[in-house]
N, C-alpha and C positions, 0 to 999 in steps of 0.2 A: 352801235351803242358805245358811248364814250367812257363808261365806268372803267376805272383802272382794274387790271387783273390782280388778284390777291393770291399769293402763294402758288402761282402757276395754275390756278383753277381756270378752266376754259369754258365751262358751262355758265352762261350768263345768269341763270337762276341761282346757281351756287355762289357766283361772285356776289350777287345781291345779298345772299345770306351771310357770306363771310364779312362783307362790309358792315352789315347791320350788327353782327356779333362783335365786330371790332369797335363799334360805337360804345359798347358797354365797358370797354377797357379804359385805363387812365388816359385822359386827353383824347378820347376817341370820338368827339363830336364830328358829325358829317357836315360837309359844306352844302349849300343850297343846290349847286350844280349836280353833285352826286345824288342828292335826294330827288332832283328832277329826273335824272337818268333812271333811277330806280322806279319812280312812278311811271315813266314811259314804258319800261319793260313790263310792269304789271298790267298796264292798260292794253298792251299788245298781246297779252296772253302768255307771257314768258314763263309763268309758273304753272301753266295748265298741265304739262306733262311731268312735273316734278314728283319724284318718289319721296314720300314723307320720310322714309327711313334714311335717305340721303340728307334730308334737311336736319334731322335730329342732332347730329354732332355740332352743327353750327348754332342751333338753338341752345344746346347744353353749354357751349362755350360762352355764349352771351349771358345765360343765366348765372354762370360762375364768374362773371365780370365784376368790376368795381361798382358799377351802377347799372344793373340789368335793365332798368326802365328806359335807358337810352336806346338799347337795341329795340325794345318793343315800340318806342316812339318812332324810330326810323321805319319799322315795319308798318306801323299804322299810318304814318304820313304818306307812305308810298302805296298804300292799299294792299300790301302783302299780308298784313296780319289777318285781314278778312278772308284771305285765301288759305292761310296756314292754320290759324287758330280762330275760326269764326266764333267759337264759343266765348273766347276772351274778348274779342272785338265787340261782341254784342252787349257787353256790360256797360259800355259808355253811354251816358245819357239816362241811366237809371240810378236811383238814389236810395240811400238808407239813412236812418237816423244815427246821430252821433251825440255824445254827451255834451260837448262844448260848443257845438254848432247845430243848426237845425237839421241839415242833411249834408251828406257827402256823395259825390259821384263814385259809384262802385268801381268802375274801371280805373279811375285815378287812384282810388284807395288801394286796389290790389297792387298797383305799381309801387306805391309807398311801402306796403308790406314787404314786397319783394326786395326793395332797396334796403329795408331794415334788416332783412336776413343777410344781405351782402355785407352790411356794416358789421354784423355779428360774425362774419366769416363762416357762415353756416354751410354745411355740405349740400350737394345737389338735391338729394331727396327733400330737404327742408325747403329749398328755394322753389323747386317744382311744385310742391304742395301749396306754398304761399300764393302761387299764381292762380290756383284752380278752385279753392274751397268755396267760392261764392258764385260759381257758374250757374246755379239754379235761380239766381235773382234777376236774370235778364228778362224773364217773361212771367214774373209773378202775377197772379190774378189782381187786376186793378182794384177790385172792390175791397181788397185786404190791405192795400198800401196805406201807410209806409211800412207795415209789416210784410214780410216776404213768406207767406204761408206755404209750408211744406217745400221750401226751396231745396232742402237736402235731397228729397226724393227725385227732384229734377237734376240735381248736380251729379249724383253718383253715376248715372249712365253716360253723362257727358265726359266725366273723367275716364271712364272705361273706354269710351270711343277714342279719346285723345291718346291714351296709353297704347291701344291697339294700332292706331294710325301710325304712330312714331316708333312702335316696337321698343318701348322703354323697358328697362330692367324691372323685375318684379318688386324690388324693394322701393322703387319710386312709386309704383302703382299702389302698393300696400299702404305706404304712409299717406299718400294723397287721399285715398279713400277714408283712412282713419281720421285724418284732420277734418275732412268735410263732415263726417258723422259726429265728431266729438267736440269740435272747437267751441261751439256755443254752450255746450254743457260745461266745459271747463270754465268759460267766462261766468257761468252762473254758480260756480262751486260754493261761493260764500253763502248762498241762500239754502243750500242743501242740508239735510239731516246727515248725521255721521254715517248711517247705513248707506245713504245714497252716494256719499263721497267714496266710501269703501267699494261700493258696486262699480262706480266709475273707474277706480284704479284697477279693479279686477277685470273689467270689460276691456280696457285698453292694454291689459297684460303688463301692468307697471312692474310686476314682480318677476315675470318670466322673460320679458323683453324690455329691460329698463332703458336701453339706448333709444329704442323707437319711441317709448313714452316720453323721454326727455326731448326728443325731436318734436313731438307733438307740442310740448310746452313751449319750445322755441318759436314755433309758428304762432301760437296763441299770444306769446309775449310781443312778437313783432306786430301782430294785428292790433293789439292794444296800443302799442307805441305809435302806430301809424295814424291814429285819430288825433285831430287837432287838440292841443292842450295836454296830451299824454307823452310827448316826445321824451321828456327827461324823468318821467315817473317810473318807479319800480312797479313791475307787474305783480299785484298782491296775490293772485290766484296760484301762481307758481310756488310762492312761499307756503301758502296754505296746503296745497296738495303734497308738497314735499314733506311737510311736517306730518301729514296724515300717513304718507307712505312709510316714513321711518317708524312711526308708531306701529304700523302693520308688520314691518320687518322684525321688530322686536318680538312680537307674538310668534311669527314664523320661526324665529330662532329658538324660542322657548319650546315650541312643539317639536322641532328637530332634536332637541336634547332630551325630550321625554320619551315615554314608552307608549307604543301603540300608534296606529294611524289616526289621522283626523279626517272626518268626512268634510265635504266642501261647505255644507250648511253650518256646521259647528265652527269651522275656520272663519267663515264670513262673520258669524256672530261675534267671535272673539276679537277679530280685527276691528269691527264696528265699535265695540266697547272701548278698545284702545284709542281709536280715532276720537271718540266722544271725549275721553279723558284728556287727550292731547290738545284738542282744539276748543275746549269749552270756553275759555276766557276770550280767545281770539275770535271765535265764531260769533259770540254774543256781541263783541265790540264792533264787528263788521256786518251785523245783521242787515243794516240798511244801506250797504255800499256794494251791491253786486255790480 
C-alpha cells in the first residue's frame, strides 16, 4: 500500500482514518492517488478487524476540523463510511422536503448541517449530534413519503448503537438523543400554544441544564441554515424560545424570593402565563411562518 504514513502510525486502517481526518483540516483535500489507495485498502478488507474505539479519536478529530464534510466525503468515496458508519452512509439517495426547493438529499443535507456547526466553532457534542439526528429517515415507509413517518423511533436506537460502538462520552450521547427527539418540535415552536412552548423548555431542562439546551438550539439553527435559501437568515425559533425562557426565569426568580414551595403544576401554569404575555404579539405575527 502506497499511502503515506501519518504521525508514525503503522496500522494501515488507522493511516486511512488519519488521512481522512486530515482532509477536514485547512487545505486538507486528498489527491486522487491517495483516495485510490484508500479505496483499495477497504476493498481488500483492511477495515475488517478495526476496533471502533481506536477509530473514534480520528473521527472526532475530523468532526472538529474546519470542514468535517471533507473527511466524510473521503470516507464515503473510499467505501470506508459504509464500514464505519453504515447508518450515515445509508442516508444518501433518500430525500426530504425543503422550503425553497422541492427536495434535498438527506445525506448531503447532514453534511451541510455539520459544516455549519464547524463554521459556528461549535463543540464536539454539537457536531456529533448534527451528523446523527436524521438517521431514521433512510428506511421510512414508502407509502408515507415524502413525510418520514416515526423516523425518530428508528433514529434513537441507531444513535445508541453508534455511541456504544465507538464508546463515546456520555455528554455526546445525551445531546445526540435530545437533538433527535426535539429538533422538529423546536422547528415547529411558532405554531405552539404558550403552554406547549413552556412544556418544551421544561422537557429539555432549559432551566436546569441551560448549556445543553443552548447546544440543542445551535444544532437546530445549523439545520435551518443548511437548507437552500436559509444560509444568511436568522433562525427565528431560537429568538422565540429564548424570549419564552427569559419570561419563565423571571417567574422562577419571583418564586425564589417568595415564601413557601411551588409544586410543579403551579410552576408550569405560572410560566405558561408569562410566556403567553411575552410572546403574544410575536406569536400572532408569526402564526403562519413555522
